[in-house]
N, C-alpha and C positions, 0 to 999 in steps of 0.2 A: 275171581281169584287168579285165573290164568292170565287175564289181562294185566293185573297188577304185577305178576311175575315177569311178564314180557317188558313192562315199562322199566323194571329194575335191571333186567339183563341186557336190554338193547344197547345202552351206552358202553357196557363192557364188551359186547360183541363187536361194536363198531370201532372200538379204540384202535385196534391194529390197522383198520382202514385209514383212520385219520392220521396215524403215525406214518403210514406209507405215503399218503398224499403230501404231508409236510416234508418228508425226506425227498420226494420227487421234485417238489417246488424248489427246495434248497439246491438240489443238483442242477436244475435248469438255470436258476439265477447265477450260480457259481460259474456254470459254463458260459453264460452270457458275459459275465464280468471278464473272464479269462479271454474270451474271444475279442471283446472290445479292447482289452489291454494289448493283445497281440497285434491288433489292427492299427495301433498308434505307432508311427514310425519312430525309430530311435533318434532320428535327427531332431524331433520335437523335444525330447528330453535333453539332448545336447544343447539345444538352444536355451532351454530353461536354466541349465547348469551354467551356461555362459553369462546369462543375465544375473544370476546369483553372484557370479564372480565379477560383475560389472564390466564385462567385456562385450559391449554392444556390437562391435564389429563382427566377432565370431558368431554371436547370437543371430545377427541378421543373415550371415552366410548360411548357417545351419537351417534357419527357418525358410530361407529362399529355396534350398534344396528340397525341403518337404513340400513347399507350395508347388514347385515344378512337377512333382508327382501327383499333386491333387489340385489342378488348376481351378476346379469348381468350388473349392472350400472357401466359403464366405468368411468365416471367422479368422482363418489363418491368413488370408489375403488382407483383411482389414488390419490385423495386428502387425503384419509385416510392413504395411504402409506407414503405420504409426511409428514403428521402430526406425524406419528410414528417416522419417521427419525428425525424430528425436536426435538422430545422428547428424542432422543438417543436410541429408541427401534428399532435398526437396523434390528434385526432378523425378527420382525413382518413386517417391511416395505419390506424386501427382499421377504418374503413369499407371501405377497399380490401381489407384482408386478410380481413375477415369475408365480404365478397362472394366472394372467391376460394374460401373454404371451401364455398360453396354450389354451385360448379361441379362437375359430374359427373366432370370430368377431374382434379380435385385429389384424388388417392388415394395411398396408400402413403407413400413417402418425401417426395413433394411436399406432401402434407397435413401431415406432421410438420413440415416446414420452415415452412409458412405458420402453423401453430399456434405454433411457436417465435417467429416474428416478431410475431404477435398478442400473445403474452404479454409480449414486450419493449415493445410499445406500451402495454399496460396498466401495466407497471412504470414506464415513463417518464411516464405520465399520473397516477401516484400511486395507481392502483387495484391495490394490492399483493396483496390477497386473490385477485382474479381471476387475476393473473399467477401466483401461487403454485400455484393449482389446475391451471393448464395445464402448468406446468413439472413438477409432480408426475406428471401423466399421461404425460409424455414420457420418463420414466425407464427404460422397458423397451425403447425403440427406439434407432435410430441417433443420435438427438439427446440421448441421456442425459447425456453428459459436459457438453455446453454448458448443458443445463437445470439440472444440479446446480450449475454455477458460478454461475448467476444465483440459484438458491435459496440458496446460501451467502451471497451478497451481501444478499439479503432478510433472512435470519435475523440477520446481523450488524447490519443497519440497525434491525431490530426488537428487538435485544438478546435474542433467543431463543437463548441459548448452547447449550442441550442439543441443539436441532435443528441448530445450527451444527456441533457436534462430530460428530453422526451423519452429516451431509452431507459434511463434510471427510473422514471416514473412507472414505466411498463413493468420493470423488474420488481418494483416495490411490493412487499407483502408483509404480513404481521411480524414475522421474525426479523426481517431486514427491510427497513423503509427507504434506505438510501437518501434520507433527508440531509445527512451530514455531507455526502458527496454533492448533492444538488446545490447546497449552499455554496460550496467551493466553486462549482461551475458558474453560478451567478456572479461570484466574486471575480472570476476571470473575465466575464463579460463586462462587469462594472469597471475593472481596471483598464480594459481596452477602450471603453467609452471615455473614461477620464483622460486617458492619454491623448485621445483625439479631441478633447475639450467638448465632448458631447455630454454636457452636464445633466440634462434631463434623463437621457438614457442611463447614465451612470447611477443617478438617484433611484431610478426604477429598479435596476438590477440589484442595488444594495437592499432595497426594501424586500425584494423577492428572496434574497439570501437570508435575511433576518427572519422572514416568514417561514422559511424552511428550517432554520436552526437559529433560535433566538440567542444562543451562546456563541455565535460565529464572531470571534474576535476580529478576524480579517475584514469582515464587513464594516465594523466600526472604525477600523484603521483607514479604510478607503473613504468612508463617510467623513472622517476628520480631515483627510486630504482634500476632499471635495469642498467642504465648507471653508477651509483655509484658502483654497484657490479662488473661491467666490468672495472672500473678504468677510465671511461670517465667523469671526474669531470666537465669540462666546459659544456658538454652536460647535465649532471645531473642538474646543475644550471639552464640551459635554460628550462629544463622540469618543474622544480619546480616553476620557476619564471613565466612561462606561465599561471599558475593558477590565477595570478592577473587579467588577461584579461578575464578569463572564469568566475570565481566567487571568488572575493577576500576574502570572509568569510572563505574559506578553507585554506588560507595561514597559519593559526595557526596550522594546522595539519602537515605541512611540515617545520615549522620554524627551528627546530633544525637540520633537515636533510639538509636544504639549507645552514645553517651555516657550517656544517661538510663538505659539498662539496666545499665551499670556502676555509676552513681550509686545506683540502687535497691538494689544489693548492698553499698553502703558503700565502693565503690572508684572514686570520681570521678577520682582522679589517674591510675589505670590506664587509664581510658577516655580521658582527655585525651592521655596518652602514645601511645595507639594511634592516635588521630586525627592527632597530630603526626607520627607515623611514616608514616602513609599519605601525608600531604602531602610529606614528604621523599622518599618513594619514587616517588610519582605527583604531580608538581607541577601537573599540569593539573586536578586535582580542585578543585572549588569549595567548599573547607572553611575558608577563612581566617577568615570571620566567626564560624563556630562555634568554631574554635580560640581566636580572640581573646576571645570572650565567656566561654568556660569558663575560659580562663587568667586573665582579669580577676577572675572569681569566686574562683578558687583561689589565685592567686599575686600579685594586685595589679596596678595599672595599669602600672607601669614594666616588669615582666617580661613582661606580656601584650603590650605594645606592641613590645618587643624581639623576641619570638617571631614576631609577625605580620610585622614588617619583614624578618626573615630569610627567612620563607617567600615573601614577595613578591619579594625579590631573586633567589630561585632561578628564578622564571619570571615576569618582569615582563610585564604586559599592561595594557590600559585599566582593567580592573576592579581590578587590584592597585594601579595608580597612584592611583586614586580613594581606595582605602582608606589607602594610604601617606600621602597628603596629609592625610587626616583625622587620622591618628595624629601627624603632625608639626606640625600647626597650633599646638598649645599651646607648642611649643618655639621657634617662629620669632620673629625680631625683630619688634616691633610694626609697624615700617615696611613689612615684607614680608607681614604676616599678612593684610591686606585683599586684596592681590593674589593670594596663595595661595588664599584662600577663594573669590575670583572664578574662578580657574582650576579649582578643584575643582567649582564649580557648572557650569562649561562642560563638564567631563568627565562630570559626572553626567547632564546632558541628552543628551550624545552616547551614553552608556551605554544610556539608555532607547530610543534609536533604532536603535542598531547592535549591541547585545549581546543575543542572545536564543537560544532553542532553534530548531533547524532540522532539517527532515526530510532525511535523507541520500538519500532516493529521489527526491523531487520538489522539494526545496529550499523547501518551504513554511516560513515563519518565524512564530514566535509567542513572546510573553512567557510563555505557559503551556506546561507540558509535557503531551504526549499520548502515551499508549501506542499509540493507534490514530490514525494521521494523518488528520485530517478532509479533507484535499485528495486524497490518492491511495489512502486506505484500506489502506495497508500497516501492519503491526504492528511495534512496537519499532524504528522508524526514526528517531525523534527523538534528537538528541544529548543525553545525560544531563547535560551541563554546558553552560551558556550559552556561546556563542562569538561572536566578532566577525563580522558578516555584511555 
């Protein structure tokens, strides 16, 4: 009976003890927090405040003062170097990170991180060879993935496509295979080989591009050019025509070449019919000028003009209206001709300003088409047909 009573009373008796222990622990934790808060220099908060205000210059100055008082602080020095690099002060960033490497405390993962940031400094400063050597040395550690991403950027910048292919394959994983980029790298190699009339190498690289990405329209464009150069005109037609199944929007980039491949076989009418069919099926294609010029050559001015007018009416836009006015000028009443010509000139000037190729990723605009966007470095993001922007 006494034992049972003690079992009941024991938790009640110990309750004040537990309460006191909890109160004491809370006091200790609070004191620790307050002590740590007081140990953080005010300059650190000033630096953060400057970053929030997007004043990187003041942020760098404030943080530099904090670092001067804490020369051994790994995180603060690392961050200050990155801030200098962001501001374009690469010499200061390089000096900070090189000094960190001389510290006996910078070992293991810390040393790898500092080396990575130092390589980025060199890359930002244009010292690409030094950056490459450091990134290559980091491929066996925890920084391997990040290092290879920067190596890939360097190899693309240097147009070293074979190294780019190798690096992209090392980077490949289930979530991102890099097959799309690898196909483009092989297309660059194929284009260079074709330019040098090295047809066997060009064909090999084209095959590799299509192996990496069977929907690579650029590979079939280069294949069509290769077959045309070799006089294999039916094969050239097949290569260009295959683009319809890959991505029909790119047909406008090979329309004239496709016609010439038919014409080289003595089948110009068949080539023209195919282009006209593409326009009827895909009105957004920029093929009206090619269709008009080839129709003019084969069928005469009246029928060529009628074909072009019908195609424009299917999908009227600024470009189509400009062409339509040009076709109709000769038929207009002389009293209206001068005004119509003036309207066409105004539309033409507007076309130059507002109709162009645009990157679908970063919206960079250009009158020239790029396979590799010069602004965001993405591949095959430019619209294959000029659009109103």
